[in-house]
N, C-alpha and C positions, 0 to 999 in steps of 0.2 A: 504494498500500500504506500504510495507516494505522499509525501508532506503536502499540505495546501499552498506553500509557498513555491514547490516546483511543479506546479500545474499550468497550463495554460501560457498566460504572458508572463508566468515567473520563469519558466525556462528560458525566456529571452531575456530577462531580467538578470538572472543567474549567468547565463552565458556572458553578458556584457561584463558583470563583476569579474568572471573569471579570465576574461580576456584583460582587463585592466589590472588584474592581479599579477598576471605573466607579464605583462609590459612594465609595471613599476616595480616589481621585485627584480625581473632582470636587468632592468636599466641601473637601479640602484646598487645591485649587485656588481656589477662590472665597474660603476663610477665609485664605490667605496673601495673594491679591489686594486683598481689601477690608479686613482688619483684622488685620494680622500683629501689629503692636505689642501688641494685646489679650492674645496666649497665643502669643508665638513657638514656646515650646517643644512646647506641643499640638500647632500648626498644621503644625510642620515635620516633627513624629514621624507625624502623620498622613499627611503628603507622603510620607515614606519608606515607610511601610506601602503606600501607593498603588503606590508604585515596586515594590516587593517583591509584590505582588499581581499586578502586570502580568507581570513577569518569570516569576513561577512559573506564571502562564496560559500563556504563549507555551510556556515550557519543557515544562510538561505535554502540550500540544498536540503539540509535536514529537516527544518522549518517545524519542530515538533517538540514540544516540552520545553526543556532548557535551551536548546538549540533555537527557540524563538527569542529568549531573553539576550543569548549572545548576540544574535543577528541584530537587535534594538540596540545594543551597545555598541557594535561594530558600525553600524550605520550612522548611529549619533555621533561617535568619534569622528568618523569619515566627514560628517557635515560641518562640526566644530571645526575640523582641521582645514578644510577647505575653505571655509568663511574666514578663518584668522589668519592662515598664511597666505591666502589670496588676498585680502586686505593688507596685509603686513607687507607683502612683496610689493605692494603698490605705493604705500606710504613710505616704506622704508627700505626701498631697493638696494640700499648699501649694505643691508645684511645679509644679502644673498650674491655670492660670487657667481652662482649659476641658478638656472629655473630648477624647481622642485616640481614632483606630481602635480602639485597643489598652487604653484605661483602662478598668479592672474588669473587666479579662478579656474584652473586647469585650462588655460586657453592653449599649451601645447598639446593636450589631447582633445583639442574640439569642444571643450568645455564639458565634456561628459563627467568629468568628477565633480564639476559644480551641479549638475542636473540629477547624476545617480542618486545621490541619498536622498532626495526629495521623491524619487520614483521608489526607491526602497522602502521608504516609511509609509508612503502612500500603500505599496504592496502589503506590508505587512499588517497595516490596520485593515486593509479590504479582507484578507486572508484569516483575520482572527475570528476564532470560535466563539458564537454568542451563547455560552451555556446557562448563564444567571440571567434573570430579568433585569438586575442593576446594570448589567454590563451592556445589554442589549438597549437600554433605554438610553446610557452614556454614550455608546456607539453610535446611536441614531439609526 
């Protein structure tokens, strides 16, 4: 039995997360291994982003029980990261010797890092089970 997050449009969402996880993790791994001294903040932030995307991908694919909580945390961290690093990279570009995955709100990745956490949260909310009357009223 598949999880509610891994059905229908969730498969596409998980696929996009997976691609971004692979891209961010591979990019940061190469940058950290070959030239960390050139831009340590940027490369380590990209590494953190990669780990967040890996965790989000797995958690969304599992999508049940504690994995839903893990997915909510990962997607929330992703949103906070892209909004804070995106803003910081614009107002204090001197802090970043090179771009991160989340720089300029994910401009280098076609703004997918900016849009994806909103889609992830929407999907988690949409696939939430409504087991109690209180939850059903609160969820609308």
